[in-house]
N, C-alpha and C positions, 0 to 999 in steps of 0.2 A: 804235981799233977803229971800223969803220963798218958800216953796214947796219941793217936793222930788228931791233928786239928785240920778239918777239911772245910774249905769255903767253896761253895758252888757258885758259878758265875757263867752267865751267857747261855745261849741256846745250845742244846746238846749236852748240858752239864750232867754228869753222872756221879759226881763225888769222887771217891777214891777208886781208881782203876789200876789194877796191877796187870801188867802185860808181860807174858813170858814167851810168847811165840812171835811169829812174823805177821805182818799185815796190820790193818787198821783195827782199832777198838770199836766195836759196834754194840750199842746198848739201846734198847727200846726203839729199834728201827732207825736210829740216828747214828751216823758215823761221826766219831769225835776225831778231829784232826784238822785237815785243811779247811779254812773258812771260805765261804762262797765269794767273799769280797776281794780276795787276793791278798798279796803280801802287805800292802799298805794298811788294809783293814786289820790284818793279824797283828801288825806292829802297834797300831793304836789300841787294840784290845789288850795286848800285853802291858802297855803302859797304864791303861785304865786299871788293870788288876793290881798294879803296884800302888796306885793312888787310893784305891778303895778304903784301906785301913785309916786313912787320914781324913775321911769325910764323915760328917754326921749322918744320922739315919735318913733324913730327908734328902740330902744331896746324893747319898749313895743310891737311894731308890730312883732318883731322877736320872743319874748316870747309868744305872743298870737298865732302866727302861729304854734309853736311847741306844745303849750298846747292844741290847738284845735285838734291836731292829736294824742296826746299821749294815750288817752283812747281807741282809735280804733286800735292802732298799736298792732299787734299780734306777730311779730317777735322780739325776744330779741335784735337782732342787731339794728333794726329800733327804738325800744323804747330807747335803750341805747344812740343812736345818738341824739334823741330828748331831753333826759334828760341832756346830755352833753351840748347841745346848751343853755338850760335854766340855768344850773349850772354855765356855763362860764359867762353869763351876771350877774347872781346873785353875783358871786365872785367879779366882777368889782365894784359893788355897795358898797361892804364893809360889815360892821357888819349887816346892814339891810338885806342883802341877806343870812345870815347864816341859818335862818330857812328853806329857800328854799333848800339850799345845804344839810341840814340834812334830809329833807323829800326826796330829790332826792337819797341820799345814801341809805335810808331805802327801797325805791322802787327798786333800783338796787340789793340790798342784798336779797330781798324777792323773 
């Protein structure tokens, strides 16, 4: 089998984007790049992306729904609830989920 394997994830997902110039990639009116939630949110989303292949369809949908909302969530209580949903699923996966839990703790501590 040949060709690209593209997994879309998160708000602003555009699939495969090839960038040959300078500046941000803009697609559909959304800038793909910096996340509104800051570096701690970006770190958590990177770890979630690595975890996704190890989740079943139901857990992946639950994590995706929480991850899609986490950068835009402004209330500490709302963000905490989303992080707890993600962390709970990551904990059930075992050792593979530890980087997600570590990133989640860093986000909540910051």
